[in-house]
C-alpha positions in Angstrom: -47.3 11.3 -0.3 -45.7 8.0 0.6 -47.6 6.1 -2.1 -46.6 8.9 -4.5 -43.0 8.4 -3.6 -43.2 4.7 -4.1 -44.9 5.2 -7.5 -42.2 7.6 -8.5 -39.5 5.1 -7.7 -41.2 2.4 -9.8 -42.0 4.9 -12.6 -38.3 6.1 -12.7 -36.6 2.8 -11.9 -34.7 2.9 -15.2 -33.3 6.3 -14.4 -32.5 5.4 -10.8 -30.8 2.2 -11.8 -27.4 3.9 -12.3 -27.8 5.6 -8.9 -28.6 2.3 -7.3 -25.6 0.8 -8.9 -23.3 3.6 -7.7 -24.5 3.1 -4.1 -24.2 -0.7 -4.5 -20.6 -0.5 -5.6 -19.6 1.9 -2.8 -21.3 -0.1 -0.1 -20.0 -3.4 -1.5 -16.5 -2.0 -1.1 -17.3 -1.1 2.5 -18.8 -4.5 3.3 -16.0 -6.4 1.4 -13.4 -4.5 3.4 -15.0 -5.3 6.7 -15.7 -9.0 5.9 -12.1 -9.4 4.6 -10.4 -7.7 7.6 -12.7 -9.5 10.2 -12.1 -12.9 8.5 -8.3 -12.5 8.3 -8.1 -11.1 11.8 -10.1 -14.0 13.2 -8.0 -16.5 11.3 -4.8 -15.0 12.8 -6.3 -14.9 16.3 -7.2 -18.6 16.0 -3.7 -19.4 14.8 -2.1 -17.4 17.7 -4.3 -19.2 20.2 -3.3 -22.6 18.9 0.4 -21.6 18.7 0.6 -20.8 22.4 -1.8 -23.5 23.6 1.0 -25.6 25.0 3.1 -22.7 26.4 2.7 -21.7 30.0 5.6 -19.3 30.2 8.0 -18.0 27.5 11.4 -16.4 28.1 12.3 -14.5 25.0 15.4 -12.6 23.9 13.9 -9.7 22.0 17.4 -8.4 21.2 18.4 -11.5 19.2 15.8 -10.9 16.5 14.4 -13.6 14.2 16.9 -12.9 11.4 19.5 -10.8 13.2 20.6 -7.3 12.3 23.6 -5.0 12.1 22.6 -3.5 15.4 22.7 -7.0 16.9 26.4 -7.3 16.3 27.0 -4.9 19.2 25.7 -7.5 21.7 28.6 -9.7 22.9 26.6 -12.7 24.2 23.0 -13.9 24.0 21.6 -14.3 27.5 19.5 -17.4 26.9 21.8 -20.4 27.3 21.6 -24.1 27.8 22.5 -23.7 31.4 19.6 -21.4 32.0 17.2 -23.8 30.2 18.4 -26.6 32.5 17.9 -24.4 35.6 14.4 -23.5 34.5 13.7 -27.2 33.8 14.7 -28.1 37.3 12.1 -25.7 38.9 9.4 -27.4 41.0 6.6 -26.0 38.8 8.2 -27.0 35.5 7.0 -30.0 33.5 9.2 -29.3 30.5 11.4 -26.5 29.2 12.5 -26.4 25.5 15.0 -24.0 24.0 14.0 -22.6 20.7 16.3 -21.4 17.9 14.7 -19.8 14.8 15.9 -18.2 11.6 15.3 -18.1 7.9 15.9 -21.2 5.9 15.5 -21.4 2.1 14.4 -24.8 1.0 14.5 -25.5 -2.7 11.9 -27.6 -4.5 12.9 -30.4 -6.9 13.3 -27.7 -9.7 15.8 -25.7 -7.6 13.4 -22.9 -6.8 12.8 -21.4 -3.4 9.8 -22.9 -1.7 7.2 -20.4 -0.6 7.7 -16.6 -0.7 10.5 -14.7 1.0 10.0 -14.6 4.7 7.7 -17.6 5.3 10.3 -20.4 4.9 12.1 -20.8 8.2 14.1 -23.2 10.3 14.1 -24.2 14.0 15.7 -26.8 16.3 14.8 -30.4 17.1 15.3 -30.9 20.8 14.1 -34.4 21.9 13.4 -35.3 25.5 14.1 -38.5 27.3 11.6 -40.3 25.2 13.5 -39.3 22.0 10.7 -37.1 20.8 10.2 -33.3 20.7 6.6 -32.6 21.9 6.4 -29.5 19.8 6.9 -31.4 16.6 5.4 -34.9 16.6 7.3 -37.0 14.1 5.0 -38.8 11.7 7.5 -40.5 9.5 11.2 -41.3 10.1 13.1 -39.6 12.9 14.5 -36.2 13.9 17.9 -35.0 12.7 20.9 -35.9 14.7 23.7 -34.1 12.8 24.4 -31.4 10.3 23.7 -33.7 7.3 20.0 -34.2 8.1 16.8 -32.2 8.5 13.2 -32.9 9.1 10.5 -31.3 6.9 6.9 -30.4 7.9 4.1 -32.6 6.5 2.5 -30.0 4.2 5.8 -29.0 2.5 6.7 -32.6 2.1 3.4 -33.4 0.5 3.3 -30.4 -1.8 6.8 -31.1 -3.1 6.9 -34.8 -3.1 9.7 -35.1 -0.4 10.1 -38.5 1.2 12.3 -39.8 4.0 15.7 -40.5 2.6 15.5 -37.8 -0.1 18.4 -35.4 -0.6 17.3 -31.7 -0.8 19.0 -28.3 -1.3 18.9 -25.9 1.6 20.4 -22.4 2.1 20.5 -20.1 5.0 23.0 -17.3 4.2 26.1 -19.3 3.2 26.7 -21.9 0.5 23.9 -24.2 -0.5 23.8 -27.4 1.6 22.9 -30.8 0.3 21.0 -32.4 3.2 19.0 -35.6 3.8 15.4 -35.7 4.9 15.4 -37.8 8.1 11.8 -37.3 9.1 8.4 -35.7 8.4 6.6 -34.0 11.2 3.3 -32.3 12.1 3.1 -28.8 13.4 0.6 -26.1 14.4 3.1 -23.4 13.3 0.9 -20.5 12.0 3.4 -19.7 9.2 3.1 -23.3 7.9 -0.6 -23.1 8.1 -0.4 -19.9 6.0 1.5 -21.7 3.3 5.1 -21.4 4.5 7.6 -24.2 5.3 9.5 -25.3 8.4 12.6 -27.4 8.5 14.2 -28.8 11.7 17.9 -29.0 12.4 19.5 -30.9 15.2 19.9 -28.5 18.2 23.7 -28.0 17.8 23.4 -27.3 14.1 20.6 -24.8 14.6 22.6 -23.0 17.3 25.7 -22.8 15.1 23.7 -21.7 12.1 21.6 -18.9 13.7 23.3 -18.0 17.0 26.3 -19.6 18.8 26.7 -23.0 20.5 24.6 -23.3 23.7 22.4 -20.2 22.9 18.6 -19.9 22.3 16.2 -17.2 21.0 13.6 -18.2 23.5 12.8 -20.9 26.1 9.3 -22.3 26.2 8.2 -23.6 29.6 5.3 -25.9 30.4 3.7 -26.0 33.8 3.0 -29.1 35.9 -0.6 -29.9 36.6 -1.9 -27.7 39.4 0.6 -24.9 38.8 -0.8 -21.7 37.3 1.0 -19.8 34.6 1.5 -16.8 37.0 3.0 -19.1 39.7 5.4 -20.6 37.2 6.4 -17.2 35.9 7.2 -16.0 39.4 9.5 -19.1 39.8 11.2 -18.4 36.5 11.8 -14.6 37.0 14.6 -14.9 39.6 16.6 -17.1 37.2 16.4 -14.7 34.2 19.4 -12.4 33.5 18.6 -8.7 34.2 18.8 -7.6 30.6 16.6 -5.1 28.9 16.2 -7.5 25.9 14.9 -10.4 27.9 11.1 -10.6 28.6 9.1 -13.2 30.5 5.5 -13.7 29.7 2.8 -16.2 30.4 0.9 -18.0 27.6 -2.1 -15.9 28.3 -0.1 -12.7 28.0 1.5 -13.9 24.8 -1.8 -14.7 23.2 -3.2 -11.3 24.3 -0.2 -9.5 22.9 -0.2 -11.3 19.6 -4.0 -10.8 19.3 -3.7 -7.1 20.0 -0.9 -6.9 17.4 -3.0 -8.6 14.8 -6.0 -6.4 15.6 -3.8 -3.3 15.3 -2.3 -4.4 12.0 -5.6 -5.3 10.5 -7.0 -2.0 11.8 -4.5 -0.2 9.6 -5.4 -2.3 6.6 -9.1 -1.8 7.2 -8.7 1.9 7.6 -6.8 2.1 4.3 -9.3 0.1 2.4 -12.2 2.0 3.9 -10.6 5.3 2.9 -10.8 4.1 -0.8 -14.4 3.0 -0.1 -15.1 6.5 1.2 -13.7 8.0 -2.0 -16.0 5.8 -4.0 -19.0 6.8 -2.0 -18.0 10.5 -2.2 -17.9 10.2 -5.9 -21.3 8.5 -5.8 -22.7 11.5 -4.0 -22.2 13.6 -7.2 -24.1 10.9 -9.2 -27.0 10.7 -6.7 -27.3 14.5 -6.3 -27.2 14.9 -10.1 -29.8 12.2 -10.6 -32.3 13.6 -8.1 -31.7 17.2 -9.3 -32.6 16.2 -12.9 -35.5 14.0 -11.8 -37.0 16.9 -9.9 -36.3 19.3 -12.7 -38.3 17.0 -15.0 -41.1 16.7 -12.5 -41.5 20.4 -11.6 -45.0 20.7 -13.0 -46.0 17.5 -11.2 -44.6 18.8 -8.0 -46.2 22.2 -8.6 -49.6 20.6 -9.1 -49.2 18.8 -5.8 -48.4 22.1 -4.1 -51.4 23.7 -5.7 -53.6 20.8 -4.4 -52.4 21.4 -0.8 -49.1 19.5 -0.4 -46.8 21.4 2.0 -43.1 22.0 1.5 -42.3 19.4 4.1 -44.4 16.8 2.3 -42.6 17.5 -1.0 -39.2 17.3 0.7 -40.2 14.1 2.6 -41.5 12.5 -0.6 -38.2 13.0 -2.4 -36.2 11.8 0.6 -38.4 8.7 0.8 -37.5 8.0 -2.8 -33.9 8.2 -1.8 -34.5 6.0 1.2 -36.0 3.3 -1.1 -33.1 3.6 -3.4 -30.5 3.5 -0.5 -32.1 0.4 1.2 -32.3 -1.6 -2.0 -28.8 -0.7 -3.1 -27.3 -1.3 0.3 -28.8 -4.7 0.6 -27.4 -5.5 -2.8 -24.0 -4.0 -1.7 -23.9 -6.2 1.4 -24.4 -9.3 -0.7 -21.8 -8.2 -3.2 -19.5 -7.2 -0.4 -19.5 -10.8 1.0 -18.3 -12.0 -2.4 -15.6 -9.2 -2.5 -14.4 -10.2 1.0 -14.2 -13.9 -0.1 -12.3 -12.9 -3.2 -9.8 -10.7 -1.3 -9.2 -13.5 1.2 -8.6 -16.1 -1.6 -6.2 -13.7 -3.3 -4.2 -13.4 0.0 -4.3 -17.2 0.7 -0.7 -17.7 -0.5 0.8 -14.7 1.2 1.0 -15.7 4.8 -2.7 -15.5 5.7 -4.0 -18.6 7.7 -6.9 -20.6 6.5 -10.4 -19.9 7.9 -14.0 -19.1 7.1 -15.7 -15.8 6.3 -16.8 -13.7 9.2 -20.0 -11.6 8.8 -20.5 -9.6 11.9 -23.5 -7.6 13.0 -21.3 -4.5 12.8 -20.6 -5.1 9.2 -24.3 -5.5 8.3 -25.4 -2.4 10.2 -22.4 -0.3 9.0 -23.0 -1.2 5.4 -26.8 -0.7 5.4 -26.5 2.5 7.4 -23.7 3.9 5.2 -25.6 3.3 2.0 -28.9 4.7 3.3 -27.3 7.8 4.9 -25.2 8.6 1.9 -28.1 8.3 -0.5 -30.5 10.4 1.7 -27.9 13.1 2.4 -27.1 13.3 -1.3 -30.8 13.8 -2.1 -31.4 16.4 0.7 -30.3 19.5 -1.3 -32.4 18.6 -4.4 -35.4 17.9 -2.2 -35.1 21.2 -0.4 -34.7 22.9 -3.8 -37.9 21.3 -5.0 -39.9 22.3 -2.0 -39.0 26.0 -2.4 -40.3 26.4 -6.0 -43.5 28.4 -6.1 -46.4 26.5 -7.8 -47.1 29.1 -10.5 -43.4 29.5 -11.4 -42.9 25.8 -11.6 -46.0 25.3 -13.7 -44.9 28.0 -16.2 -41.5 26.5 -17.0 -39.3 23.5 -16.4 -36.2 25.7 -16.4 -35.2 27.2 -13.0 -32.1 29.2 -13.6 -30.0 30.1 -10.6 -30.3 33.6 -9.3 -27.5 36.1 -9.6 -27.3 36.3 -5.8 -26.9 32.5 -5.4 -24.2 32.5 -8.0 -22.3 35.2 -6.2 -22.6 33.5 -2.9 -21.5 30.1 -4.3 -18.5 31.6 -6.1 -17.5 33.6 -3.1 -17.6 30.5 -0.9 -15.6 28.5 -3.4 -13.0 31.2 -3.8 -12.6 31.3 0.0 -12.1 27.6 0.3 -9.7 27.5 -2.5 -7.7 30.4 -1.2 -7.4 29.0 2.3 -6.5 25.6 0.9 -3.8 27.0 -1.3 -2.3 29.0 1.6 -2.4 25.9 3.8 -0.7 23.7 1.2 2.1 26.3 0.5 2.7 26.7 4.2 2.9 23.0 4.9 5.2 22.5 1.9 7.5 25.2 3.2 7.7 23.4 6.6 8.5 20.1 4.9 8.8 16.7 6.7 6.3 15.4 9.2 5.5 18.9 10.5 4.0 19.9 7.2 1.7 16.9 6.7 -1.3 18.3 8.5 -1.3 21.7 6.8 -0.9 20.0 3.4 -3.6 17.4 4.0 -6.0 20.0 5.3 -5.2 22.3 2.4 -5.6 19.6 -0.2 -9.1 18.9 1.2 -10.0 22.6 1.1 -8.7 23.0 -2.4 -10.8 20.1 -3.7 -13.9 21.6 -2.0 -13.2 25.0 -3.4 -12.6 23.7 -6.9 -15.9 21.6 -6.8 -17.8 24.7 -5.7 -16.2 26.8 -8.4 -16.4 24.2 -11.2 -19.7 25.7 -12.6 -17.9 29.0 -12.9 -14.8 27.5 -14.5 -16.7 25.2 -16.9 -18.0 28.0 -19.1 -14.7 29.6 -20.1 -12.7 26.3 -20.2 -15.2 24.5 -22.4 -15.7 27.7 -24.5 -12.0 27.3 -25.5 -12.7 24.1 -27.4 -15.8 25.6 -29.1 -14.0 26.8 -32.2 -12.2 23.4 -32.5 -15.4 21.5 -32.2 -17.2 23.7 -34.8 -14.2 23.4 -37.2 -13.9 19.6 -36.9 -17.6 18.5 -36.5 -19.7 21.4 -37.7 -23.1 21.9 -36.3 -23.1 18.8 -34.0 -19.8 20.1 -32.5 -21.3 23.6 -31.9 -24.5 22.1 -30.3 -22.4 19.8 -28.1 -20.4 22.7 -26.8 -23.5 24.8 -26.1 -25.2 21.9 -24.4 -22.1 21.3 -22.2 -22.2 24.9 -20.9 -26.0 25.3 -20.9 -26.4 24.0 -17.3 -23.0 24.5 -15.7 -24.1 23.0 -12.4 -25.0 19.7 -14.0 -21.8 19.7 -16.1 -19.8 20.5 -12.9 -21.4 17.7 -10.9 -20.8 15.2 -13.8 -17.2 16.3 -14.4 -16.4 16.5 -10.6 -16.8 12.7 -10.2 -14.0 12.2 -12.7 -12.0 15.0 -11.2 -11.8 13.3 -7.8 -10.5 10.0 -9.2 -8.0 11.6 -11.6 -6.8 14.0 -9.0 -5.7 11.1 -6.8 -4.4 9.0 -9.7 -2.4 11.8 -11.1 -0.9 12.7 -7.7 0.2 9.1 -7.2 1.6 8.9 -10.7 3.7 12.1 -10.2 4.9 11.0 -6.8 5.9 7.6 -8.0 7.7 9.0 -11.1 9.6 11.5 -8.9 10.7 8.9 -6.4 11.9 6.6 -9.2 13.9 9.4 -10.8 15.6 10.2 -7.4 16.5 6.5 -6.9 17.8 6.3 -10.5 19.9 9.4 -9.9 21.5 8.0 -6.7 22.4 4.7 -8.3 23.9 6.4 -11.3 25.8 8.9 -9.3 27.1 6.9 -6.4 27.7 3.4 -7.8 30.6 2.5 -10.1 30.4 -1.2 -9.4 28.9 -3.4 -12.1 27.2 -5.8 -9.6 25.8 -5.8 -6.2 25.8 -9.3 -4.4 23.3 -9.5 -1.6 21.0 -12.0 0.2 17.2 -11.9 0.3 15.3 -10.5 3.3 18.2 -8.3 4.3 20.2 -11.2 5.5 24.0 -10.7 5.6 26.2 -12.2 3.0 28.1 -15.1 4.6 31.8 -14.4 5.2 32.5 -17.8 3.5 31.2 -16.4 0.2 33.3 -13.2 0.2 36.7 -14.8 -0.9 34.9 -16.9 -3.5 33.3 -13.8 -5.0 36.6 -12.0 -5.1 38.3 -15.0 -6.8 35.7 -15.3 -9.5 37.3 -15.1 -13.0 36.7 -11.6 -14.5 36.4 -9.7 -11.2 38.7 -6.7 -11.2 37.8 -5.3 -7.7 35.4 -6.1 -4.9 34.5 -4.8 -1.5 32.1 -5.8 1.3 29.8 -3.3 2.9 30.1 -4.1 6.5 27.2 -2.5 8.4 27.9 -1.7 12.0 26.8 0.8 14.6 29.6 3.0 16.1 29.3 5.5 18.9 30.3 9.2 18.3 30.2 11.3 21.5 27.1 9.8 23.0 25.3 9.3 19.6 25.6 6.3 17.3 25.5 6.2 13.6 25.3 3.4 11.0 28.8 2.9 9.6 29.6 1.2 6.3 33.0 -0.6 6.4 34.5 -0.7 2.9 37.7 -1.9 1.2 39.8 1.3 1.0 42.0 0.1 -1.8 39.2 -0.6 -4.2 36.8 2.1 -3.0 37.3 4.5 -5.9 36.7 1.7 -8.5 33.3 0.8 -6.9 31.8 3.8 -5.1 31.6 7.5 -6.1 30.3 9.8 -3.4 29.7 13.4 -4.4 32.5 15.0 -2.4 32.0 18.4 -0.9 35.4 18.7 0.7 38.3 16.4 1.4 39.2 13.3 -0.7 38.2 9.6 -0.8 41.9 8.6 -0.8 42.0 9.5 2.9 40.2 6.2 3.6 43.5 4.5 2.9 45.2 6.5 5.6 42.6 5.3 8.1 40.4 8.4 8.0 36.6 8.2 7.6 34.1 10.0 5.3 30.9 11.5 6.6 27.9 13.0 4.9 27.0 16.7 5.1 24.2 16.3 7.6 26.2 14.2 10.1 29.1 16.6 9.8 26.9 19.6 10.5 25.1 17.9 13.4 28.5 17.3 15.2 30.3 20.4 14.0 32.9 18.3 12.2 35.2 19.6 9.4 37.9 17.9 7.3 40.8 17.1 9.6 38.7 16.9 12.9 39.8 14.2 15.3 36.7 12.4 16.4 36.5 10.1 19.5 34.7 6.8 18.6 33.3 3.8 20.5 33.5 0.7 18.4 31.0 -2.2 18.5 33.4 -4.2 20.9 33.1 -1.2 23.3 36.8 -0.2 22.7 37.5 3.5 22.3 39.6 5.2 19.7 40.0 8.3 17.6 39.4 8.7 13.8 40.2 11.7 11.6 37.6 13.2 9.2 39.0 12.7 5.7 36.1 14.1 3.7 32.5 15.2 3.6 30.2 14.1 0.9 26.7 14.8 -0.3 23.9 13.0 1.6 23.1 9.7 -0.1 20.6 7.1 1.0 22.6 4.5 -0.9 25.9 5.2 0.9 24.7 5.8 4.4 26.0 8.5 6.8 29.5 7.3 7.5 32.1 5.4 5.5 35.1 3.8 7.1 37.9 1.5 6.0 37.2 -2.1 6.8 40.8 -2.5 8.0 40.0 0.0 10.7 36.5 -1.2 11.6 36.8 -5.0 11.3 39.2 -5.6 14.3 36.7 -3.9 16.6 33.5 -5.7 15.6 32.1 -8.7 17.4 30.8 -10.2 14.1 30.8 -8.9 10.5 27.5 -8.0 8.9 28.1 -7.9 5.2 24.9 -6.3 3.8 26.3 -6.3 0.3 29.4 -7.1 -1.8 30.2 -4.7 -4.6 31.9 -6.1 -7.7 33.7 -4.4 -10.6 34.3 -6.5 -13.8 37.6 -6.5 -15.7 35.6 -5.8 -18.9 32.5 -4.3 -17.3 29.2 -5.9 -16.8 28.4 -9.0 -18.9 26.1 -12.0 -18.7 29.1 -14.3 -18.4 30.4 -12.5 -15.3 27.0 -12.4 -13.7 26.6 -16.2 -14.2 30.1 -16.7 -12.9 29.3 -14.8 -9.7 26.1 -16.9 -9.3 28.2 -20.1 -9.7 30.8 -18.9 -7.2 28.0 -18.4 -4.6 26.9 -22.0 -5.1 23.8 -21.0 -7.2 22.2 -20.2 -3.9 18.5 -19.4 -4.4 18.8 -16.7 -1.7 21.7 -14.9 -3.1 21.0 -12.2 -5.8 23.6 -10.7 -8.2 22.1 -7.5 -9.6 23.4 -5.0 -12.1 22.8 -1.2 -11.7 19.8 -1.4 -14.0 18.4 -4.4 -12.1 18.7 -2.4 -8.8 16.7 0.4 -10.3 14.2 -2.0 -11.8 13.7 -3.8 -8.5 13.0 -0.5 -6.7 10.8 0.7 -9.5 8.8 -2.5 -9.5 8.0 -2.0 -5.8 6.7 1.5 -6.6 4.8 0.1 -9.6 3.2 -2.6 -7.5 2.0 -0.2 -4.9 0.7 2.2 -7.5 -1.1 -0.6 -9.3 -2.8 -1.6 -6.1 -3.9 2.0 -5.5 -5.0 2.4 -9.1 -7.1 -0.7 -8.7 -8.7 0.5 -5.5 -9.4 4.0 -7.1 -10.8 2.2 -10.1 -14.1 1.8 -8.2 -14.4 5.6 -8.0 -13.7 5.9 -11.8 -16.4 3.3 -12.5 -18.9 5.2 -10.5 -17.9 8.4 -12.3 -18.5 6.7 -15.7 -22.0 5.6 -14.4 -22.5 9.3 -13.6 -21.7 10.4 -17.1 -24.1 7.7 -18.6 -26.9 8.6 -16.1 -26.5 12.4 -16.7 -26.6 12.0 -20.5 -29.5 9.6 -20.5 -31.6 11.9 -18.3 -30.5 14.9 -20.3 -31.7 13.3 -23.5 -35.0 12.7 -21.9 -35.2 16.2 -20.6 -34.4 17.6 -24.1 -36.7 15.4 -26.1 -38.6 18.3 -27.6 -35.4 20.1 -28.5 -34.0 17.0 -30.2 -37.3 16.5 -32.0 -37.1 20.1 -33.3 -33.5 19.5 -34.5 -34.5 16.4 -36.3 -37.5 18.2 -37.9 -35.3 21.0 -39.3 -32.8 18.5 -40.9 -30.4 17.2 -38.3 -30.1 13.4 -39.1 -29.7 10.6 -36.7 -25.9 10.3 -37.1 -25.6 14.0 -36.3 -27.7 13.6 -33.2 -25.5 10.7 -32.0 -22.4 12.8 -32.7 -23.8 15.7 -30.7 -24.4 13.6 -27.6 -21.1 11.9 -27.9 -19.1 15.1 -28.3 -21.0 16.6 -25.3 -19.9 13.6 -23.2 -16.3 13.8 -24.4 -16.1 17.5 -23.6 -17.5 17.0 -20.1 -15.2 14.0 -19.4 -12.1 15.8 -20.8 -12.9 18.9 -18.7 -13.1 16.8 -15.5 -9.9 15.1 -16.4 -8.0 18.3 -17.1 -9.1 19.6 -13.7 -8.1 16.4 -12.0 -4.7 16.2 -13.6 -3.9 19.9 -12.8 -5.0 19.5 -9.1 -3.2 16.2 -8.8 0.1 17.6 -10.1 -0.1 20.5 -7.6 -0.8 18.1 -4.7 2.0 15.8 -5.8 4.4 18.8 -5.8 3.4 19.5 -2.2 3.9 15.9 -1.2 7.3 15.8 -2.8 8.3 18.9 -0.7 7.3 16.8 2.4 9.3 13.8 1.3 12.5 15.7 0.3 14.0 15.2 3.8 13.5 11.5 3.5 14.9 10.9 0.1 18.0 12.7 -1.2 17.7 14.3 -4.6 13.9 14.1 -4.8 12.3 16.6 -7.1 8.9 16.8 -8.8 9.1 15.0 -12.1 5.7 14.8 -13.8 5.5 12.1 -16.6 3.8 14.4 -19.1 3.1 11.6 -21.6 1.3 9.5 -19.0 -0.7 12.5 -17.7 -1.7 13.3 -21.2 -2.8 9.7 -21.6 -5.1 10.1 -18.6 -6.9 13.1 -20.3 -7.2 11.1 -23.6 -8.4 8.1 -21.7 -11.0 10.2 -19.9 -12.2 11.5 -23.3 -12.4 7.9 -24.6 -14.4 6.9 -21.5 -16.7 9.8 -22.2 -17.2 8.6 -25.7 -18.0 5.0 -24.6 -20.2 6.2 -21.8 -22.3 8.2 -24.4 -22.9 5.2 -26.7 -26.3 4.2 -25.2 -27.6 7.7 -24.5 -26.6 8.8 -28.0 -28.3 5.7 -29.6 -31.4 6.5 -27.5 -31.4 10.1 -28.6 -31.1 9.2 -32.3 -34.1 6.9 -32.2 -36.5 9.4 -30.6 -39.8 9.8 -32.6 -39.8 13.3 -34.1 -43.5 14.1 -33.7 -43.8 12.5 -30.3 -40.8 14.4 -29.1 -42.1 17.7 -30.3 -45.4 17.2 -28.5 -43.6 16.5 -25.2 -44.6 19.0 -22.6 
């Protein structure tokens, strides 16, 4: 039996090729994901280890943040000071103590463009010791900066951009662009620089003024003397550290472990997401594998019956088929592992410029075992049902006919099970959608899975009436070939269902993503249109605040009729705090248009505040209520409610006059500056605003349409990534269509020969096979689009609480395009099987047994 199984694999290698390719693609995705995540994770771990190699103890102010935040404005003073650094440096176990200041710094290349991508260009402080050098940053050329007119640049950035000592470069933080001189070029182990970013060094005083306040640090890095352990030095440092919840003291070993755990956690999420798409591809492959073995067994029923008649047991028949699947799974999985290594290398190279450190590929034993095991198990399990079906056929029945129609009982059982799954899934989705928010996610997710299973089980039942609907159209347009194609598509509904279901899975997910993306885009467009009267929004990249120095320059720009800062602060209201947007009350109505439910926006000029409906309801506020507040400077006051407006993610929960808020803030945090033009929006005014901000590469001046386009581009990017990942499932589905048609042509050789004998020409045979493929593909697409739209509706119900104004907005043109695209895919997939069918020898085909 084993020799027979091997001979069958060799005899049917052409028919099994598509199956092998499907398994290979799915396992390649699994292997590539694991190789990529392991390689990137190891590169980050190596980078973290080198980053903390010279740090024995670090004292960090977690409240200061790398780039600052609106919430940080409520903190009066940063606890890490020069006095504390000096006290730590004087400890008996301390060899050196260096204060660190960090923040974003946008360095321009010679062409005036921002070097690197947003977030990986940063600045720090140069703090030389008694020898005139900073041990963290060995100076390779020139010297460290000594005043605000000079900076040092890392070696890699200098080499990539041709910077030399003495050059004048453009630099921006969040204020006007600075013209500074390169005083030195240094080496560094900074992981962001290794990953393709840049680092500039200011003198210590300039860095503190730029990012914090004079005499303050983000962290203090301490190096132990020889013979002093990290734990001993930490115990010496702890009594000196202020008792603040934001200050943490950790050893270098702890820092490395924490960063490594964080890297592992973040990579775990990425790996899980990628493996989920690989699982989808493998799941689609199951339909192809099952279909292939079902058809192979159907074509070999007489052979199997003869073996049963000669004494082969049912177990031997089952084992022989499973052994064929095992051969296919092993060969395909080995090929998938090899292809996966290449995919992992490709993914890593694509990520090389986006903050990923350099490093080699990592092929772990876990990856090898998981890939091979996945491919083999999936293939064998997919072949299990066909093998059992083959073993249960009586020898006499099998030898009398190749056709084994399903019994009425099996159809009733199958349809009942499918209806039960579908009904339970539908009820679960509707229940979860009614709950909304996070509480509805589990019921919706579970229901979506049950609906898919139910539809797959019911697809043979659905295929007959659905495909029958297009029968008259096919007969009218294509005559006899169209009629035969429709009959062939419904002749074996199980085979049609298995072929169409592969496309259904991919298009269900793609359609759902498309509808969700379109719905979110529409909600954002609606908010921008409804709530923003301003012609321009001036902001800084990475959520950095607009410098107060730029605000009067923006207001004084020729052509500006009105402007207002958006000062983001956190204010306490009866034990709870809310984000408050401070605005210019005088120009408010020219720039912002909240949808008022009660009260009036003019109350802002009388010192009242506006709140959205949810905040008002949660506190029990109404128009005219006197509300006690605690300002960022900890002073208390009372503010009257002047109006309640519709919830808007763009406006935030509370609006207050800047004249009331500003005197009680420790520092302004201008997230945006809104501008209204005298003559509306124009290219001239937009350029004038850019000029007034010093043509700073970090400052953006966006119109309403550009705000919408920016958000929509983020959605499009995410959708395109997901489409690309789901593309693997679609490719496997296409292979399934080709494989099914090719084997169907072989199975119907006698029928095709008879059709040719009674006058059906080669072109008509081709058309018949192609139309059959188009019908099956379009049927799968229609099913996928319909299910996808329903699941997208349920997802929108869950997201409504997170995005105001969100409603389901299916892009009907795009969804229709998916169905037409699937039909075209079906047409292309049928090219080879159709060509093969048309070239069959008439007499040879008729004599086929």
